[in-house]
C-alpha positions in Angstrom: 51.7 -4.0 -1.9 53.7 -7.1 -1.0 57.3 -6.2 0.0 58.8 -9.5 -1.3 57.6 -12.2 -3.6 59.5 -15.5 -4.3 60.7 -16.6 -7.7 59.1 -20.0 -7.2 55.8 -20.9 -5.4 54.9 -24.5 -4.8 51.7 -25.2 -6.7 49.1 -27.0 -4.5 52.2 -27.9 -2.4 54.6 -29.9 -4.5 52.1 -31.8 -6.7 54.7 -33.5 -8.9 55.9 -35.4 -5.8 52.9 -35.7 -3.6 49.1 -35.6 -3.9 48.0 -32.0 -4.5 46.4 -29.9 -1.7 47.3 -32.4 1.0 49.3 -31.9 4.2 51.9 -34.3 2.7 52.2 -32.0 -0.3 52.8 -29.0 1.8 55.5 -30.7 3.8 57.1 -31.9 0.6 57.2 -28.4 -0.8 59.0 -27.2 2.3 61.4 -30.2 2.1 62.2 -29.1 -1.5 63.1 -25.6 -0.3 59.9 -23.7 -1.4 59.5 -20.4 0.4 55.8 -20.2 -0.4 53.0 -22.6 -1.3 49.7 -22.1 -3.1 46.5 -24.0 -2.2 42.9 -23.9 -3.2 39.9 -23.6 -0.8 36.3 -24.6 -1.2 33.4 -25.2 1.2 31.8 -28.4 2.4 28.1 -28.8 2.8 28.4 -27.7 6.4 30.4 -24.7 5.3 33.9 -25.8 6.5 36.7 -24.6 4.2 38.8 -27.4 2.8 41.7 -27.8 0.4 40.6 -29.1 -3.0 40.9 -27.9 -6.5 38.1 -29.5 -8.5 34.4 -28.9 -8.1 34.0 -32.7 -8.0 35.7 -35.4 -6.0 36.6 -38.1 -8.6 40.1 -36.9 -9.7 41.8 -36.5 -6.3 39.8 -38.8 -3.9 38.0 -42.1 -4.0 34.7 -40.2 -3.7 32.3 -39.0 -6.3 30.0 -36.0 -6.9 30.2 -32.3 -6.1 32.4 -31.3 -3.2 29.6 -29.2 -1.5 27.3 -32.3 -1.4 29.4 -33.8 1.4 29.8 -32.7 5.0 33.3 -32.5 6.5 32.8 -35.8 8.3 31.9 -37.5 5.0 34.8 -35.8 3.2 37.2 -36.9 5.9 36.2 -40.5 5.3 37.7 -40.4 1.8 41.1 -41.4 0.7 42.9 -38.3 -0.9 46.2 -39.9 -1.5 46.1 -43.4 -3.1 45.2 -42.0 -6.5 48.7 -40.5 -6.6 50.6 -43.4 -4.9 49.6 -46.0 -2.3 52.3 -44.5 0.0 49.8 -41.6 0.6 46.8 -43.7 1.4 46.5 -42.1 4.8 46.1 -38.6 3.4 42.7 -37.0 3.8 41.3 -33.8 2.4 42.6 -31.2 4.9 40.6 -28.4 6.4 42.0 -24.9 5.8 42.6 -24.6 9.5 44.7 -27.8 9.5 46.6 -26.6 6.5 47.3 -23.2 8.0 48.7 -24.8 11.1 51.1 -26.9 9.0 52.1 -23.9 6.8 52.7 -21.7 9.9 54.8 -24.4 11.5 56.9 -24.8 8.3 57.3 -21.0 8.2 56.1 -20.7 4.6 54.4 -17.9 2.8 50.9 -18.6 1.4 48.9 -17.8 -1.7 45.4 -18.9 -0.8 43.3 -19.3 -3.9 39.6 -18.9 -3.2 38.1 -21.4 -5.6 34.4 -21.5 -4.9 31.9 -24.0 -6.1 29.7 -22.1 -8.7 27.2 -20.0 -6.9 29.2 -20.0 -3.6 31.6 -17.2 -4.3 30.6 -14.8 -1.5 30.2 -17.4 1.3 33.4 -19.2 0.4 35.4 -15.9 0.5 33.7 -14.8 3.7 34.5 -18.0 5.6 38.0 -18.2 4.3 38.8 -14.6 5.2 37.4 -15.0 8.6 39.7 -17.9 9.3 42.7 -16.1 7.8 42.2 -13.0 9.8 41.9 -15.0 13.0 44.8 -17.5 12.5 47.4 -16.2 10.1 50.5 -14.8 11.9 51.6 -11.3 11.1 55.2 -12.4 10.4 54.5 -14.6 7.4 53.6 -13.3 3.9 50.1 -13.9 2.6 48.4 -13.4 -0.7 44.7 -14.1 -1.4 43.8 -14.8 -5.0 40.8 -15.8 -7.1 39.5 -15.8 -10.7 36.1 -14.7 -9.2 35.8 -10.9 -8.8 33.1 -11.3 -6.1 35.6 -13.2 -4.0 38.2 -10.5 -4.3 35.6 -7.9 -3.4 34.8 -9.7 -0.2 38.5 -9.9 0.5 38.9 -6.2 -0.1 36.1 -5.3 2.1 36.6 -7.8 4.9 40.4 -7.8 5.2 41.8 -4.9 3.2 45.2 -5.4 4.8 45.7 -8.8 3.0 47.1 -8.4 -0.5 44.9 -9.7 -3.3 46.0 -11.4 -6.5 43.7 -11.2 -9.6 43.8 -14.5 -11.4 43.4 -14.2 -15.2 42.9 -16.9 -17.8 41.1 -15.1 -20.7 41.3 -11.5 -19.5 38.1 -9.4 -20.0 38.6 -6.2 -21.9 38.3 -4.2 -18.7 40.8 -6.3 -16.7 42.9 -3.3 -15.7 39.8 -1.4 -14.4 38.8 -4.5 -12.4 42.3 -4.8 -11.0 42.1 -1.2 -9.9 38.6 -1.6 -8.4 39.5 -4.7 -6.3 42.9 -3.2 -5.3 44.8 -6.1 -6.8 48.4 -6.3 -5.6 49.5 -8.9 -8.2 48.3 -10.2 -11.5 48.4 -14.0 -11.7 48.3 -15.2 -15.3 48.4 -18.4 -17.3 51.9 -18.9 -18.6 50.9 -20.6 -21.9 49.0 -17.5 -22.9 51.7 -15.0 -22.4 54.0 -13.1 -24.7 56.6 -10.4 -24.1 53.9 -7.9 -25.0 51.2 -9.2 -22.7 53.6 -9.3 -19.7 54.6 -5.7 -20.5 51.0 -4.6 -20.5 50.4 -6.3 -17.1 53.6 -4.8 -15.7 52.6 -1.3 -17.0 49.9 -1.2 -14.3 52.7 -1.2 -11.7 51.8 -4.7 -10.4 54.1 -7.8 -10.2 53.1 -10.6 -12.5 53.0 -14.2 -11.3 52.6 -17.0 -13.9 51.1 -20.4 -13.5 52.0 -23.3 -13.9 55.6 -23.6 -15.0 57.6 -26.8 -14.7 60.1 -26.3 -17.6 63.3 -24.4 -16.9 63.6 -23.0 -20.5 60.0 -21.6 -20.3 60.8 -20.2 -16.8 63.9 -18.4 -18.1 61.8 -16.9 -20.9 59.1 -15.7 -18.5 61.7 -14.2 -16.1 63.3 -12.5 -19.1 60.0 -10.8 -19.9 59.8 -9.5 -16.4 57.6 -12.0 -14.7 58.3 -11.8 -10.9 57.4 -15.3 -9.8 56.2 -18.7 -11.0 53.8 -21.3 -9.6 55.4 -24.7 -10.1 54.5 -28.3 -9.3 58.2 -29.0 -8.8 59.8 -26.2 -6.7 62.9 -28.3 -5.8 63.6 -29.7 -9.3 62.9 -26.4 -11.1 65.2 -24.5 -8.6 68.0 -26.9 -9.4 67.5 -26.6 -13.1 67.4 -22.8 -13.0 70.7 -22.8 -11.1 72.4 -24.7 -13.9 74.1 -22.8 -16.7 71.8 -21.9 -19.5 72.2 -24.3 -22.4 73.9 -22.8 -25.5 
C-alpha cells in the first residue's frame, strides 16, 4: 500500500492554467504547490509512450486522426499548446521519458494513467512499465492506474512493487473481486457518480478512495467528509486556497 497520498493531485498537470499533458502543465502544477501530478500515456506508431489523453489528435493538437497512426517524429512536429493559448505555441506532445525527467526534477509524486488506444492495452502497459522501472527514482511516490484491467494485470506481473489504482466509471458488479485480483492499492472513482454510500462501500475494502475531477471547493469538502482521501483537480493551487478558507455558513 501507499504510505501517503496527497489531498490534491494535479490532473494532467494543471490543465486549468496550461495545456494538459504538456511539460508546461507539469511545471505549472509544481508552481501552484501540487505535490503530485497525474498524466496519461499512449503509444505512437513506433511504440514510443507519449503523454496524451484522447485517442485522436484534434482536441489538443493541430493534428488529426488516431494517435497511433503517427510516429514520434510526426507527433513531435505538431503544436500541442496553441489550442489552449498562443503563449504555449512551443509546446509539443512530450514523451513519457521527457515527462519523467521533468517530474523527477520537480520532486513530484506521479499517478501515471495507462490509457491505451483500443486494442493496445498490453503493449502500452508493457512499454510504460519498462520505462518506469528503469527511470523512476525510489524516493518519489508512484501510482499506476488504468480503467483497463489487462493494463493493471501487466503492471501487477511486471512491476508488483509499484502500487496500482483501479479506475472506475460505471463499476462492474464484480469490481471488488477485480480489485482483489489485480492487487489494487487505490480505487479511483468519478466524483459526479459518488454518494456517501458508494464511498463507504469502496472504503470498506480497506483501500483509499481517490476522486476525479474536482474543481469546486464545496464538492471537495463534501467528498472529504465522506472519507475520500484525495482529489484529482485541474486547479491544484486555486482549490488549495479555497479549501483553506473558512467554510461558508
